Structure formats: C-alpha cells, structure tokens
C-alpha positions in Angstrom: -0.1 0.1 -0.1 1.4 3.8 -0.3 2.9 5.5 1.8 0.1 8.6 3.5 1.0 11.9 3.1 -2.0 13.9 3.9 -5.0 14.1 5.9 -7.1 13.1 3.1 -5.2 9.7 2.7 -6.2 9.2 6.1 -9.4 6.9 6.9 -9.3 7.0 10.4 -6.9 10.0 12.0 -6.3 12.0 15.8 -7.4 15.0 16.1 -7.9 17.3 19.1 -7.3 14.1 21.6 -9.7 12.2 19.7 -9.9 9.7 16.9 -11.7 11.0 13.7 -13.5 8.9 10.9 -15.3 10.3 7.9 -18.8 8.3 7.5 -21.0 8.1 4.5 -24.4 6.7 6.2 -27.0 4.9 3.9 -30.1 4.9 6.0 -33.3 2.7 5.3 -30.5 -0.3 3.9 -31.9 -3.7 3.5 -29.1 -4.7 5.9 -26.8 -3.0 8.6 -23.0 -3.1 7.7 -19.6 -1.3 7.1 -19.4 -2.1 3.2 -16.2 -0.3 2.7 -14.4 2.5 2.2 -14.2 5.0 -0.6 -12.4 8.2 -2.0 -14.7 11.4 -2.8 -14.4 13.6 -5.6 -12.2 15.9 -3.2 -9.5 12.9 -2.3 -11.2 12.3 0.8 -11.5 9.0 1.9 -14.6 7.6 3.7 -16.3 4.6 5.4 -19.4 3.3 3.8 -21.7 2.4 6.4 -25.5 1.0 5.6 -28.2 0.6 8.4 -31.7 -0.7 8.2 -33.0 2.4 10.5 -35.1 5.1 9.1 -33.3 8.7 8.9 -36.4 10.5 10.9 -35.1 11.6 14.4 -31.9 10.5 15.3 -32.6 6.6 14.5 -30.2 6.4 11.9 -27.6 7.8 13.5 -28.1 5.8 17.0 -27.9 2.8 14.6 -24.7 3.6 12.9 -22.9 4.2 16.5 -24.6 1.1 18.0 -22.9 -0.7 14.7 -19.7 0.7 15.2 -19.2 0.0 18.7 -20.1 -3.0 18.5 -17.8 -3.9 15.2 -14.6 -2.3 17.1 -15.7 -4.0 20.5 -15.7 0.1 21.7 -18.3 1.8 24.0 -21.0 3.6 22.4 -20.1 6.3 25.1 -17.1 6.8 23.3 -18.8 7.9 20.0 -19.9 11.7 18.7 -21.3 12.7 15.7 -19.1 16.1 15.7 -20.3 17.0 11.8 -23.4 16.0 9.6 -25.8 15.0 11.8 -28.5 15.7 9.5 -26.6 14.8 6.3 -25.2 11.4 4.8 -21.6 12.4 5.1 -20.5 12.9 8.8 -17.7 12.9 11.0 -17.4 10.8 14.0 -15.0 11.1 16.7 -14.1 8.5 19.3 -12.5 9.7 22.5 -10.5 7.1 24.7 -7.3 5.9 24.9 -6.0 7.0 21.3 -3.8 3.9 20.9 -6.4 1.7 21.7 -9.0 3.1 19.8 -6.7 3.7 16.3 -5.5 -0.3 17.1 -8.7 -1.4 17.3 -10.3 -0.2 14.1 -7.0 -0.5 12.3 -6.9 -4.6 13.3 -10.3 -4.7 12.0 -10.0 -2.7 8.6 -6.9 -4.9 8.3 -9.3 -7.9 8.2 -12.6 -6.9 7.3 -12.4 -3.9 4.7 -12.5 -3.9 1.2 -12.0 -0.5 -1.1 -14.5 0.6 -3.5 -15.1 3.6 -5.5 -17.7 6.7 -4.5 
C-alpha cells in the first residue's frame, strides 16, 4: 500500500485528543453493515456504513453508532457525531485511549475492509 502523505489519505486520524473518521451513512438499507471505504471527488477517504433504521429523528445515527461500537468493540459512549448530524456525510469522533482505539479500528479494517469507488 502507498505511503500516507496527507490527512485526506487517512481513513481515521487523530485530532484534538480523539480519533476521527469520515462516514457516508446509508439509511433504510436492506441490511446493516460496513460495506467498505471509498474516496470522494475531493480525494477525501470515507467509510461506507449502511443501517436499516430510517433517518427520522436520530434513529439512523444511533443505529450507526451502535453498529460501529459493536464491530470495533468500543463503548457507545465514546462515540459522537461532530459534523453532519442531519447529512449522509458525517465525521465521527471516538474519545478514549487513542492508541487502543486506533489499534482496534486498524485491526478490524485490515481484516474486514475492501476499497470501492464512491
């Protein structure tokens, strides 16, 4: 894999004492899951997450956090949406021991992720 040279190249990154990840959420999906990573037109990497919940209220966001917390074996209380609460494009922040958080996410991604186009 090529060397990482900018923040856009990182799917998850450390910022302001937490780990941040760009997400594209797909509500009302047939099934919930993390379907891969992609790169948008600006070159920013993001994780594609689908949930069966509807986007009404905060249902889809809560379902996304529950899914990510379960997959990465992290407490739901450490997750927050810092950008895009009403948009499909989101930035989530995970607080806690950053080394532990990053290692869990990296291990999961190395085992489960595939890269797709947009």
